[in-house]
ChimeraX commands (.cxc) that place a marker at each C-alpha (Angstrom):
marker #1 position 124.64,123.39,95.55 radius 0.5
marker #1 position 122.44,126.36,97.07 radius 0.5
marker #1 position 124.66,129.65,95.93 radius 0.5
marker #1 position 123.96,133.31,95.89 radius 0.5
marker #1 position 122.84,135.33,99.06 radius 0.5
marker #1 position 124.10,133.56,102.46 radius 0.5
marker #1 position 121.35,135.60,104.27 radius 0.5
marker #1 position 118.44,133.70,103.89 radius 0.5
marker #1 position 115.22,135.16,104.99 radius 0.5
marker #1 position 112.88,132.87,107.48 radius 0.5
marker #1 position 111.03,130.02,105.33 radius 0.5
marker #1 position 107.93,128.73,106.96 radius 0.5
marker #1 position 105.30,125.67,105.67 radius 0.5
marker #1 position 101.89,125.41,106.74 radius 0.5
marker #1 position 100.32,121.64,106.10 radius 0.5
marker #1 position 96.71,122.29,107.36 radius 0.5
marker #1 position 96.33,118.73,106.69 radius 0.5
marker #1 position 99.00,116.39,107.04 radius 0.5
marker #1 position 98.89,112.78,106.89 radius 0.5
marker #1 position 100.85,109.76,107.81 radius 0.5
marker #1 position 101.60,108.03,103.87 radius 0.5
marker #1 position 101.71,104.48,103.86 radius 0.5
marker #1 position 103.10,102.73,100.06 radius 0.5
marker #1 position 102.44,98.98,99.26 radius 0.5
marker #1 position 104.66,97.10,96.35 radius 0.5
marker #1 position 102.42,94.35,95.35 radius 0.5
marker #1 position 102.71,92.10,92.45 radius 0.5
marker #1 position 99.32,92.59,91.18 radius 0.5
marker #1 position 95.97,93.30,92.66 radius 0.5
marker #1 position 93.21,90.92,92.18 radius 0.5
marker #1 position 89.30,91.74,93.05 radius 0.5
marker #1 position 88.02,90.37,96.02 radius 0.5
marker #1 position 91.46,88.50,96.57 radius 0.5
marker #1 position 93.98,89.11,99.20 radius 0.5
marker #1 position 97.16,90.60,98.13 radius 0.5
marker #1 position 100.47,90.31,100.04 radius 0.5
marker #1 position 102.88,93.50,99.80 radius 0.5
marker #1 position 106.17,92.70,98.93 radius 0.5
marker #1 position 107.51,95.80,100.45 radius 0.5
marker #1 position 105.86,98.70,102.84 radius 0.5
marker #1 position 107.22,102.01,103.71 radius 0.5
marker #1 position 105.63,104.97,106.11 radius 0.5
marker #1 position 106.45,108.35,105.76 radius 0.5
marker #1 position 105.51,111.26,107.51 radius 0.5
marker #1 position 102.52,113.04,104.45 radius 0.5
marker #1 position 101.03,116.11,103.72 radius 0.5
marker #1 position 102.22,118.50,100.52 radius 0.5
marker #1 position 103.41,120.97,103.28 radius 0.5
marker #1 position 105.41,118.42,105.16 radius 0.5
marker #1 position 107.19,116.88,102.06 radius 0.5
marker #1 position 108.39,120.38,100.93 radius 0.5
marker #1 position 109.70,121.06,104.71 radius 0.5
marker #1 position 111.60,117.62,103.95 radius 0.5
marker #1 position 112.82,118.23,100.45 radius 0.5
marker #1 position 114.28,121.45,102.36 radius 0.5
marker #1 position 115.80,120.03,105.27 radius 0.5
marker #1 position 117.44,117.57,102.15 radius 0.5
marker #1 position 118.50,120.63,100.78 radius 0.5
marker #1 position 120.22,121.96,103.84 radius 0.5
marker #1 position 118.12,124.95,104.10 radius 0.5
marker #1 position 116.48,125.78,107.15 radius 0.5
marker #1 position 112.83,125.92,107.79 radius 0.5
marker #1 position 110.40,126.12,109.90 radius 0.5
marker #1 position 107.27,124.05,109.91 radius 0.5
marker #1 position 103.37,124.68,111.44 radius 0.5
marker #1 position 101.08,121.46,110.97 radius 0.5
marker #1 position 97.71,120.31,112.61 radius 0.5
marker #1 position 98.02,117.30,114.72 radius 0.5
marker #1 position 95.31,114.87,115.53 radius 0.5
marker #1 position 94.87,111.40,117.68 radius 0.5
marker #1 position 97.07,108.01,117.64 radius 0.5
marker #1 position 97.81,108.50,114.42 radius 0.5
marker #1 position 99.10,112.16,114.62 radius 0.5
marker #1 position 101.33,111.16,117.65 radius 0.5
marker #1 position 102.97,108.88,115.13 radius 0.5
marker #1 position 103.08,111.29,112.70 radius 0.5
marker #1 position 104.67,114.03,115.16 radius 0.5
marker #1 position 107.56,111.04,116.03 radius 0.5
marker #1 position 108.12,110.39,112.24 radius 0.5
marker #1 position 108.96,114.18,111.96 radius 0.5
marker #1 position 110.90,114.92,114.39 radius 0.5
marker #1 position 113.87,113.85,113.00 radius 0.5
marker #1 position 112.90,114.78,109.20 radius 0.5
marker #1 position 112.26,118.60,109.94 radius 0.5
marker #1 position 114.52,121.17,111.42 radius 0.5
marker #1 position 111.68,123.29,113.58 radius 0.5
marker #1 position 107.94,121.16,114.10 radius 0.5
marker #1 position 105.31,123.32,115.74 radius 0.5
marker #1 position 101.98,121.58,115.75 radius 0.5
marker #1 position 98.19,122.70,116.80 radius 0.5
marker #1 position 96.63,119.84,118.49 radius 0.5
marker #1 position 92.67,119.23,117.47 radius 0.5
marker #1 position 90.31,116.26,118.32 radius 0.5
marker #1 position 89.98,113.66,115.99 radius 0.5
marker #1 position 92.69,111.79,113.89 radius 0.5
marker #1 position 95.15,112.65,111.37 radius 0.5
marker #1 position 94.48,110.88,107.90 radius 0.5
marker #1 position 96.51,108.36,106.43 radius 0.5
marker #1 position 97.06,108.16,102.46 radius 0.5
marker #1 position 98.02,104.53,100.54 radius 0.5
marker #1 position 100.00,104.55,97.97 radius 0.5
marker #1 position 100.09,100.85,96.06 radius 0.5
marker #1 position 102.57,100.08,93.58 radius 0.5
marker #1 position 101.51,97.21,91.48 radius 0.5
marker #1 position 104.25,95.60,89.61 radius 0.5
marker #1 position 102.11,93.58,86.74 radius 0.5
marker #1 position 101.12,95.40,85.15 radius 0.5
marker #1 position 103.19,98.41,86.16 radius 0.5
marker #1 position 100.53,101.32,87.76 radius 0.5
marker #1 position 100.24,103.68,90.72 radius 0.5
marker #1 position 96.87,103.81,93.05 radius 0.5
marker #1 position 96.60,106.42,95.51 radius 0.5
marker #1 position 93.97,106.49,98.15 radius 0.5
marker #1 position 94.14,109.69,100.34 radius 0.5
marker #1 position 91.99,109.75,103.65 radius 0.5
marker #1 position 90.11,112.56,105.37 radius 0.5
marker #1 position 91.38,114.52,108.02 radius 0.5
marker #1 position 89.82,115.92,111.33 radius 0.5
marker #1 position 87.73,118.96,111.36 radius 0.5
marker #1 position 89.40,122.13,112.87 radius 0.5
marker #1 position 87.30,124.43,115.04 radius 0.5
marker #1 position 87.55,128.32,114.42 radius 0.5
marker #1 position 89.60,128.22,117.31 radius 0.5
marker #1 position 91.98,125.98,116.27 radius 0.5
marker #1 position 92.02,128.04,112.84 radius 0.5
marker #1 position 93.09,131.01,114.57 radius 0.5
marker #1 position 95.56,129.01,116.53 radius 0.5
marker #1 position 97.23,127.67,113.40 radius 0.5
marker #1 position 96.95,130.93,111.52 radius 0.5
marker #1 position 98.54,133.12,114.08 radius 0.5
marker #1 position 101.40,130.29,114.77 radius 0.5
marker #1 position 102.47,130.20,110.91 radius 0.5
marker #1 position 102.71,134.06,110.60 radius 0.5
marker #1 position 105.02,134.85,113.23 radius 0.5
marker #1 position 107.37,131.80,112.01 radius 0.5
marker #1 position 107.64,132.89,108.71 radius 0.5
marker #1 position 107.68,136.79,109.36 radius 0.5
marker #1 position 109.18,138.88,106.41 radius 0.5
marker #1 position 110.06,135.83,104.83 radius 0.5
marker #1 position 108.66,133.08,102.62 radius 0.5
marker #1 position 105.31,131.17,103.24 radius 0.5
marker #1 position 104.60,128.06,101.65 radius 0.5
marker #1 position 100.84,127.28,101.81 radius 0.5
marker #1 position 100.65,124.01,99.94 radius 0.5
marker #1 position 98.02,121.02,100.13 radius 0.5
marker #1 position 94.25,120.21,100.97 radius 0.5
marker #1 position 92.76,121.95,103.59 radius 0.5
marker #1 position 90.91,119.79,106.37 radius 0.5
marker #1 position 87.08,119.64,106.52 radius 0.5
marker #1 position 85.03,122.82,107.05 radius 0.5
marker #1 position 87.88,125.02,106.22 radius 0.5
marker #1 position 86.71,127.50,103.42 radius 0.5
marker #1 position 88.20,127.54,99.97 radius 0.5
marker #1 position 89.48,131.15,100.47 radius 0.5
marker #1 position 91.46,130.47,103.58 radius 0.5
marker #1 position 94.80,130.17,101.18 radius 0.5
marker #1 position 93.67,133.64,99.87 radius 0.5
marker #1 position 92.91,135.20,103.13 radius 0.5
marker #1 position 96.54,133.77,103.97 radius 0.5
marker #1 position 98.16,135.47,101.30 radius 0.5
marker #1 position 96.73,138.75,102.56 radius 0.5
marker #1 position 98.18,138.29,106.00 radius 0.5
marker #1 position 101.74,136.97,104.50 radius 0.5
marker #1 position 101.54,140.28,102.52 radius 0.5
marker #1 position 100.53,142.84,105.00 radius 0.5
marker #1 position 103.77,141.36,107.21 radius 0.5
marker #1 position 106.26,141.76,104.11 radius 0.5
marker #1 position 106.41,138.47,103.11 radius 0.5
marker #1 position 105.87,136.48,100.07 radius 0.5
marker #1 position 103.49,133.83,99.85 radius 0.5
marker #1 position 104.05,130.64,97.66 radius 0.5
marker #1 position 100.44,128.35,96.98 radius 0.5
marker #1 position 100.82,125.12,95.38 radius 0.5
marker #1 position 97.22,123.77,95.63 radius 0.5
marker #1 position 94.36,123.04,93.22 radius 0.5
marker #1 position 90.72,123.67,92.14 radius 0.5
marker #1 position 88.52,126.53,94.25 radius 0.5
marker #1 position 91.69,126.80,96.69 radius 0.5
marker #1 position 94.06,127.55,93.86 radius 0.5
marker #1 position 91.31,130.07,92.01 radius 0.5
marker #1 position 90.62,131.78,95.01 radius 0.5
marker #1 position 94.36,132.41,96.17 radius 0.5
marker #1 position 95.06,134.13,92.78 radius 0.5
marker #1 position 92.50,136.98,93.19 radius 0.5
marker #1 position 95.18,137.70,96.23 radius 0.5
marker #1 position 98.08,137.53,94.08 radius 0.5
marker #1 position 100.56,135.50,95.29 radius 0.5
marker #1 position 104.30,135.04,94.75 radius 0.5
marker #1 position 104.66,132.04,93.19 radius 0.5
marker #1 position 101.96,129.69,92.50 radius 0.5
marker #1 position 103.01,125.88,91.06 radius 0.5
marker #1 position 99.91,124.01,89.09 radius 0.5
marker #1 position 100.73,121.12,86.93 radius 0.5
marker #1 position 99.56,121.23,83.43 radius 0.5
marker #1 position 96.36,119.42,83.64 radius 0.5
marker #1 position 95.79,122.40,86.81 radius 0.5
marker #1 position 96.50,124.91,84.84 radius 0.5
marker #1 position 94.15,123.51,82.13 radius 0.5
marker #1 position 91.38,123.98,84.56 radius 0.5
marker #1 position 92.29,127.59,85.27 radius 0.5
marker #1 position 92.32,128.64,81.87 radius 0.5
marker #1 position 89.43,126.26,80.80 radius 0.5
marker #1 position 91.12,124.85,77.57 radius 0.5
marker #1 position 93.48,122.01,76.95 radius 0.5
marker #1 position 97.47,122.98,76.83 radius 0.5
marker #1 position 98.49,120.27,74.28 radius 0.5
marker #1 position 102.33,122.11,73.62 radius 0.5
marker #1 position 104.88,123.68,75.61 radius 0.5
marker #1 position 104.16,126.94,73.68 radius 0.5
marker #1 position 100.37,127.34,75.18 radius 0.5
marker #1 position 101.59,126.14,78.76 radius 0.5
marker #1 position 104.06,129.18,78.52 radius 0.5
marker #1 position 101.08,131.52,76.93 radius 0.5
marker #1 position 98.41,130.75,79.66 radius 0.5
marker #1 position 101.27,130.71,82.27 radius 0.5
marker #1 position 102.47,134.16,81.27 radius 0.5
marker #1 position 98.62,135.46,81.17 radius 0.5
marker #1 position 98.37,134.58,84.95 radius 0.5
marker #1 position 101.64,136.16,85.60 radius 0.5
marker #1 position 100.49,139.75,84.30 radius 0.5
marker #1 position 97.84,139.26,86.10 radius 0.5
marker #1 position 99.81,139.53,89.03 radius 0.5
marker #1 position 101.69,136.61,90.11 radius 0.5
marker #1 position 105.05,137.11,90.41 radius 0.5
marker #1 position 106.10,134.02,89.15 radius 0.5
marker #1 position 104.13,131.06,88.00 radius 0.5
marker #1 position 105.87,127.42,87.69 radius 0.5
marker #1 position 104.19,125.07,85.85 radius 0.5
marker #1 position 105.04,120.74,86.09 radius 0.5
marker #1 position 105.07,118.79,83.18 radius 0.5
marker #1 position 105.65,115.61,84.75 radius 0.5
marker #1 position 108.51,113.33,82.90 radius 0.5
marker #1 position 108.66,116.17,80.43 radius 0.5
marker #1 position 110.18,118.56,82.99 radius 0.5
marker #1 position 108.56,122.37,83.73 radius 0.5
marker #1 position 108.67,125.86,82.94 radius 0.5
marker #1 position 108.90,128.99,85.29 radius 0.5
marker #1 position 107.52,132.50,84.09 radius 0.5
marker #1 position 108.54,135.48,85.82 radius 0.5
marker #1 position 109.25,139.03,84.72 radius 0.5
marker #1 position 113.06,138.18,83.97 radius 0.5
marker #1 position 111.62,135.80,80.95 radius 0.5
marker #1 position 110.53,132.29,80.66 radius 0.5
marker #1 position 112.21,128.98,80.85 radius 0.5
marker #1 position 112.05,125.39,80.16 radius 0.5
marker #1 position 113.91,122.67,81.59 radius 0.5
marker #1 position 113.59,119.05,80.59 radius 0.5
marker #1 position 113.70,116.73,83.20 radius 0.5
marker #1 position 116.91,114.02,83.26 radius 0.5
marker #1 position 116.64,110.71,82.06 radius 0.5
marker #1 position 115.25,108.26,85.22 radius 0.5
marker #1 position 113.58,104.96,85.94 radius 0.5
marker #1 position 110.46,106.43,87.37 radius 0.5
marker #1 position 109.55,104.66,90.85 radius 0.5
marker #1 position 106.30,106.94,92.10 radius 0.5
marker #1 position 105.49,110.00,91.61 radius 0.5
marker #1 position 104.61,110.76,95.27 radius 0.5
marker #1 position 105.99,114.19,96.50 radius 0.5
marker #1 position 107.55,115.09,93.01 radius 0.5
marker #1 position 105.70,117.86,92.75 radius 0.5
marker #1 position 106.54,118.84,96.64 radius 0.5
marker #1 position 109.95,118.53,95.71 radius 0.5
marker #1 position 110.21,121.23,93.31 radius 0.5
marker #1 position 108.17,123.53,95.57 radius 0.5
marker #1 position 111.38,123.08,97.82 radius 0.5
marker #1 position 113.98,123.29,95.39 radius 0.5
marker #1 position 112.82,126.51,94.16 radius 0.5
marker #1 position 111.97,127.93,97.74 radius 0.5
marker #1 position 115.45,126.92,98.17 radius 0.5
marker #1 position 117.05,128.52,95.48 radius 0.5
marker #1 position 115.08,131.94,95.35 radius 0.5
marker #1 position 115.62,132.40,98.90 radius 0.5
marker #1 position 119.57,132.61,98.31 radius 0.5
marker #1 position 118.78,134.91,95.39 radius 0.5
marker #1 position 119.55,132.92,92.96 radius 0.5
marker #1 position 118.52,133.82,89.37 radius 0.5
marker #1 position 115.23,132.09,87.89 radius 0.5
marker #1 position 116.68,129.65,85.63 radius 0.5
marker #1 position 118.61,128.21,88.17 radius 0.5
marker #1 position 115.50,127.95,90.75 radius 0.5
marker #1 position 114.14,126.36,88.02 radius 0.5
marker #1 position 117.04,123.72,87.44 radius 0.5
marker #1 position 117.36,122.89,90.78 radius 0.5
marker #1 position 113.36,122.60,91.04 radius 0.5
marker #1 position 113.70,119.77,88.18 radius 0.5
marker #1 position 116.27,117.87,89.62 radius 0.5
marker #1 position 114.96,117.35,93.36 radius 0.5
marker #1 position 111.29,116.46,91.05 radius 0.5
marker #1 position 113.31,113.70,88.99 radius 0.5
marker #1 position 114.93,112.88,92.69 radius 0.5
marker #1 position 112.16,112.05,94.02 radius 0.5
marker #1 position 110.32,110.50,91.19 radius 0.5
marker #1 position 113.41,107.86,91.32 radius 0.5
marker #1 position 112.56,106.63,94.65 radius 0.5
marker #1 position 110.22,103.70,95.55 radius 0.5
marker #1 position 106.73,104.71,97.42 radius 0.5
marker #1 position 106.54,108.38,98.99 radius 0.5
marker #1 position 110.69,108.26,99.95 radius 0.5
marker #1 position 112.26,111.46,98.46 radius 0.5
marker #1 position 115.31,112.56,96.92 radius 0.5
marker #1 position 118.97,111.92,98.53 radius 0.5
marker #1 position 120.92,115.16,98.70 radius 0.5
marker #1 position 123.19,112.89,96.78 radius 0.5
marker #1 position 121.56,112.36,93.74 radius 0.5
marker #1 position 121.69,115.96,93.14 radius 0.5
marker #1 position 124.80,116.65,91.42 radius 0.5
marker #1 position 124.38,113.71,88.89 radius 0.5
marker #1 position 121.11,114.96,88.01 radius 0.5
marker #1 position 121.76,119.11,88.01 radius 0.5
marker #1 position 124.41,117.89,85.44 radius 0.5
marker #1 position 121.61,116.49,83.34 radius 0.5
marker #1 position 119.56,119.40,83.86 radius 0.5
marker #1 position 119.43,122.51,81.48 radius 0.5
marker #1 position 117.12,125.47,81.42 radius 0.5
marker #1 position 116.68,127.40,78.26 radius 0.5
marker #1 position 114.94,130.63,77.50 radius 0.5
marker #1 position 111.32,131.00,76.09 radius 0.5
marker #1 position 110.75,133.83,73.63 radius 0.5
marker #1 position 107.08,134.29,75.71 radius 0.5
marker link #1:1,2 radius 0.2
marker link #1:2,3 radius 0.2
marker link #1:3,4 radius 0.2
marker link #1:4,5 radius 0.2
marker link #1:5,6 radius 0.2
marker link #1:6,7 radius 0.2
marker link #1:7,8 radius 0.2
marker link #1:8,9 radius 0.2
marker link #1:9,10 radius 0.2
marker link #1:10,11 radius 0.2
marker link #1:11,12 radius 0.2
marker link #1:12,13 radius 0.2
marker link #1:13,14 radius 0.2
marker link #1:14,15 radius 0.2
marker link #1:15,16 radius 0.2
marker link #1:16,17 radius 0.2
marker link #1:17,18 radius 0.2
marker link #1:18,19 radius 0.2
marker link #1:19,20 radius 0.2
marker link #1:20,21 radius 0.2
marker link #1:21,22 radius 0.2
marker link #1:22,23 radius 0.2
marker link #1:23,24 radius 0.2
marker link #1:24,25 radius 0.2
marker link #1:25,26 radius 0.2
marker link #1:26,27 radius 0.2
marker link #1:27,28 radius 0.2
marker link #1:28,29 radius 0.2
marker link #1:29,30 radius 0.2
marker link #1:30,31 radius 0.2
marker link #1:31,32 radius 0.2
marker link #1:32,33 radius 0.2
marker link #1:33,34 radius 0.2
marker link #1:34,35 radius 0.2
marker link #1:35,36 radius 0.2
marker link #1:36,37 radius 0.2
marker link #1:37,38 radius 0.2
marker link #1:38,39 radius 0.2
marker link #1:39,40 radius 0.2
marker link #1:40,41 radius 0.2
marker link #1:41,42 radius 0.2
marker link #1:42,43 radius 0.2
marker link #1:43,44 radius 0.2
marker link #1:44,45 radius 0.2
marker link #1:45,46 radius 0.2
marker link #1:46,47 radius 0.2
marker link #1:47,48 radius 0.2
marker link #1:48,49 radius 0.2
marker link #1:49,50 radius 0.2
marker link #1:50,51 radius 0.2
marker link #1:51,52 radius 0.2
marker link #1:52,53 radius 0.2
marker link #1:53,54 radius 0.2
marker link #1:54,55 radius 0.2
marker link #1:55,56 radius 0.2
marker link #1:56,57 radius 0.2
marker link #1:57,58 radius 0.2
marker link #1:58,59 radius 0.2
marker link #1:59,60 radius 0.2
marker link #1:60,61 radius 0.2
marker link #1:61,62 radius 0.2
marker link #1:62,63 radius 0.2
marker link #1:63,64 radius 0.2
marker link #1:64,65 radius 0.2
marker link #1:65,66 radius 0.2
marker link #1:66,67 radius 0.2
marker link #1:67,68 radius 0.2
marker link #1:68,69 radius 0.2
marker link #1:69,70 radius 0.2
marker link #1:70,71 radius 0.2
marker link #1:71,72 radius 0.2
marker link #1:72,73 radius 0.2
marker link #1:73,74 radius 0.2
marker link #1:74,75 radius 0.2
marker link #1:75,76 radius 0.2
marker link #1:76,77 radius 0.2
marker link #1:77,78 radius 0.2
marker link #1:78,79 radius 0.2
marker link #1:79,80 radius 0.2
marker link #1:80,81 radius 0.2
marker link #1:81,82 radius 0.2
marker link #1:82,83 radius 0.2
marker link #1:83,84 radius 0.2
marker link #1:84,85 radius 0.2
marker link #1:85,86 radius 0.2
marker link #1:86,87 radius 0.2
marker link #1:87,88 radius 0.2
marker link #1:88,89 radius 0.2
marker link #1:89,90 radius 0.2
marker link #1:90,91 radius 0.2
marker link #1:91,92 radius 0.2
marker link #1:92,93 radius 0.2
marker link #1:93,94 radius 0.2
marker link #1:94,95 radius 0.2
marker link #1:95,96 radius 0.2
marker link #1:96,97 radius 0.2
marker link #1:97,98 radius 0.2
marker link #1:98,99 radius 0.2
marker link #1:99,100 radius 0.2
marker link #1:100,101 radius 0.2
marker link #1:101,102 radius 0.2
marker link #1:102,103 radius 0.2
marker link #1:103,104 radius 0.2
marker link #1:104,105 radius 0.2
marker link #1:105,106 radius 0.2
marker link #1:106,107 radius 0.2
marker link #1:107,108 radius 0.2
marker link #1:108,109 radius 0.2
marker link #1:109,110 radius 0.2
marker link #1:110,111 radius 0.2
marker link #1:111,112 radius 0.2
marker link #1:112,113 radius 0.2
marker link #1:113,114 radius 0.2
marker link #1:114,115 radius 0.2
marker link #1:115,116 radius 0.2
marker link #1:116,117 radius 0.2
marker link #1:117,118 radius 0.2
marker link #1:118,119 radius 0.2
marker link #1:119,120 radius 0.2
marker link #1:120,121 radius 0.2
marker link #1:121,122 radius 0.2
marker link #1:122,123 radius 0.2
marker link #1:123,124 radius 0.2
marker link #1:124,125 radius 0.2
marker link #1:125,126 radius 0.2
marker link #1:126,127 radius 0.2
marker link #1:127,128 radius 0.2
marker link #1:128,129 radius 0.2
marker link #1:129,130 radius 0.2
marker link #1:130,131 radius 0.2
marker link #1:131,132 radius 0.2
marker link #1:132,133 radius 0.2
marker link #1:133,134 radius 0.2
marker link #1:134,135 radius 0.2
marker link #1:135,136 radius 0.2
marker link #1:136,137 radius 0.2
marker link #1:137,138 radius 0.2
marker link #1:138,139 radius 0.2
marker link #1:139,140 radius 0.2
marker link #1:140,141 radius 0.2
marker link #1:141,142 radius 0.2
marker link #1:142,143 radius 0.2
marker link #1:143,144 radius 0.2
marker link #1:144,145 radius 0.2
marker link #1:145,146 radius 0.2
marker link #1:146,147 radius 0.2
marker link #1:147,148 radius 0.2
marker link #1:148,149 radius 0.2
marker link #1:149,150 radius 0.2
marker link #1:150,151 radius 0.2
marker link #1:151,152 radius 0.2
marker link #1:152,153 radius 0.2
marker link #1:153,154 radius 0.2
marker link #1:154,155 radius 0.2
marker link #1:155,156 radius 0.2
marker link #1:156,157 radius 0.2
marker link #1:157,158 radius 0.2
marker link #1:158,159 radius 0.2
marker link #1:159,160 radius 0.2
marker link #1:160,161 radius 0.2
marker link #1:161,162 radius 0.2
marker link #1:162,163 radius 0.2
marker link #1:163,164 radius 0.2
marker link #1:164,165 radius 0.2
marker link #1:165,166 radius 0.2
marker link #1:166,167 radius 0.2
marker link #1:167,168 radius 0.2
marker link #1:168,169 radius 0.2
marker link #1:169,170 radius 0.2
marker link #1:170,171 radius 0.2
marker link #1:171,172 radius 0.2
marker link #1:172,173 radius 0.2
marker link #1:173,174 radius 0.2
marker link #1:174,175 radius 0.2
marker link #1:175,176 radius 0.2
marker link #1:176,177 radius 0.2
marker link #1:177,178 radius 0.2
marker link #1:178,179 radius 0.2
marker link #1:179,180 radius 0.2
marker link #1:180,181 radius 0.2
marker link #1:181,182 radius 0.2
marker link #1:182,183 radius 0.2
marker link #1:183,184 radius 0.2
marker link #1:184,185 radius 0.2
marker link #1:185,186 radius 0.2
marker link #1:186,187 radius 0.2
marker link #1:187,188 radius 0.2
marker link #1:188,189 radius 0.2
marker link #1:189,190 radius 0.2
marker link #1:190,191 radius 0.2
marker link #1:191,192 radius 0.2
marker link #1:192,193 radius 0.2
marker link #1:193,194 radius 0.2
marker link #1:194,195 radius 0.2
marker link #1:195,196 radius 0.2
marker link #1:196,197 radius 0.2
marker link #1:197,198 radius 0.2
marker link #1:198,199 radius 0.2
marker link #1:199,200 radius 0.2
marker link #1:200,201 radius 0.2
marker link #1:201,202 radius 0.2
marker link #1:202,203 radius 0.2
marker link #1:203,204 radius 0.2
marker link #1:204,205 radius 0.2
marker link #1:205,206 radius 0.2
marker link #1:206,207 radius 0.2
marker link #1:207,208 radius 0.2
marker link #1:208,209 radius 0.2
marker link #1:209,210 radius 0.2
marker link #1:210,211 radius 0.2
marker link #1:211,212 radius 0.2
marker link #1:212,213 radius 0.2
marker link #1:213,214 radius 0.2
marker link #1:214,215 radius 0.2
marker link #1:215,216 radius 0.2
marker link #1:216,217 radius 0.2
marker link #1:217,218 radius 0.2
marker link #1:218,219 radius 0.2
marker link #1:219,220 radius 0.2
marker link #1:220,221 radius 0.2
marker link #1:221,222 radius 0.2
marker link #1:222,223 radius 0.2
marker link #1:223,224 radius 0.2
marker link #1:224,225 radius 0.2
marker link #1:225,226 radius 0.2
marker link #1:226,227 radius 0.2
marker link #1:227,228 radius 0.2
marker link #1:228,229 radius 0.2
marker link #1:229,230 radius 0.2
marker link #1:230,231 radius 0.2
marker link #1:231,232 radius 0.2
marker link #1:232,233 radius 0.2
marker link #1:233,234 radius 0.2
marker link #1:234,235 radius 0.2
marker link #1:235,236 radius 0.2
marker link #1:236,237 radius 0.2
marker link #1:237,238 radius 0.2
marker link #1:238,239 radius 0.2
marker link #1:239,240 radius 0.2
marker link #1:240,241 radius 0.2
marker link #1:241,242 radius 0.2
marker link #1:242,243 radius 0.2
marker link #1:243,244 radius 0.2
marker link #1:244,245 radius 0.2
marker link #1:245,246 radius 0.2
marker link #1:246,247 radius 0.2
marker link #1:247,248 radius 0.2
marker link #1:248,249 radius 0.2
marker link #1:249,250 radius 0.2
marker link #1:250,251 radius 0.2
marker link #1:251,252 radius 0.2
marker link #1:252,253 radius 0.2
marker link #1:253,254 radius 0.2
marker link #1:254,255 radius 0.2
marker link #1:255,256 radius 0.2
marker link #1:256,257 radius 0.2
marker link #1:257,258 radius 0.2
marker link #1:258,259 radius 0.2
marker link #1:259,260 radius 0.2
marker link #1:260,261 radius 0.2
marker link #1:261,262 radius 0.2
marker link #1:262,263 radius 0.2
marker link #1:263,264 radius 0.2
marker link #1:264,265 radius 0.2
marker link #1:265,266 radius 0.2
marker link #1:266,267 radius 0.2
marker link #1:267,268 radius 0.2
marker link #1:268,269 radius 0.2
marker link #1:269,270 radius 0.2
marker link #1:270,271 radius 0.2
marker link #1:271,272 radius 0.2
marker link #1:272,273 radius 0.2
marker link #1:273,274 radius 0.2
marker link #1:274,275 radius 0.2
marker link #1:275,276 radius 0.2
marker link #1:276,277 radius 0.2
marker link #1:277,278 radius 0.2
marker link #1:278,279 radius 0.2
marker link #1:279,280 radius 0.2
marker link #1:280,281 radius 0.2
marker link #1:281,282 radius 0.2
marker link #1:282,283 radius 0.2
marker link #1:283,284 radius 0.2
marker link #1:284,285 radius 0.2
marker link #1:285,286 radius 0.2
marker link #1:286,287 radius 0.2
marker link #1:287,288 radius 0.2
marker link #1:288,289 radius 0.2
marker link #1:289,290 radius 0.2
marker link #1:290,291 radius 0.2
marker link #1:291,292 radius 0.2
marker link #1:292,293 radius 0.2
marker link #1:293,294 radius 0.2
marker link #1:294,295 radius 0.2
marker link #1:295,296 radius 0.2
marker link #1:296,297 radius 0.2
marker link #1:297,298 radius 0.2
marker link #1:298,299 radius 0.2
marker link #1:299,300 radius 0.2
marker link #1:300,301 radius 0.2
marker link #1:301,302 radius 0.2
marker link #1:302,303 radius 0.2
marker link #1:303,304 radius 0.2
marker link #1:304,305 radius 0.2
marker link #1:305,306 radius 0.2
marker link #1:306,307 radius 0.2
marker link #1:307,308 radius 0.2
marker link #1:308,309 radius 0.2
marker link #1:309,310 radius 0.2
marker link #1:310,311 radius 0.2
marker link #1:311,312 radius 0.2
marker link #1:312,313 radius 0.2
marker link #1:313,314 radius 0.2
marker link #1:314,315 radius 0.2
marker link #1:315,316 radius 0.2
marker link #1:316,317 radius 0.2
marker link #1:317,318 radius 0.2
marker link #1:318,319 radius 0.2
view
């Protein structure tokens, strides 16, 4: 499934603001009434952790660095021991946050509540930065998700500079000011969704052509690859070799939690192994679709991917 150059450079994933993810399935939410869940699921959470879990599912070795705090952090660390290859923790005071996803059955709806992570001291932030840079070396550095309270919006931009200075390639999947600041430092790859891209370019993007044009404009501005996730429509990838679109395979969507992170995992796995960009896009869309077909905070299974890849084709765009 992952073919190409068998000599894979180091891959490191940073999660500065991890979480314990809890997913509840409920019949219906009623204001001021206790609602009994029909199922409950606990998973390690945070965008970077989800990317690393996806890489593990793809049998691609990756190192992970994350911040752990308090009793919730201890539980998170225990859950991670068998789901990641090489975990490096930076311990801080406070409590790791808890994120909740509520899947309502009737009418069908998904609600998400994200918690607030612990503050990180300058000393702990420096430790996290130093640890992560040692892990990624001259390879791929995945910088994704939110940052804890008190961490400046230029944090990912600064990390991009550090990674590039060491000869590595940075992947940034963030939103708002974190992404805007990172763009100024020209990361190797970014993966906004359609809405996040529209915020960057200050206009609506109702068509695939409009999305591709704005992605190309950002790519020409100094980002090597721009991948835009389009939800159930699929995704597109713009790079120096060309522009490609892959339509998502038909699935029954159960939960969108972690789907974008699974896409990032697929992209990194393929590009790190020297695959062509259109093949990287196919794998990314298959991974994202596989996760969307899973309930709650569960991510795709390796066994799902062959069938999903057969239903996923990438075509070139003239943009």
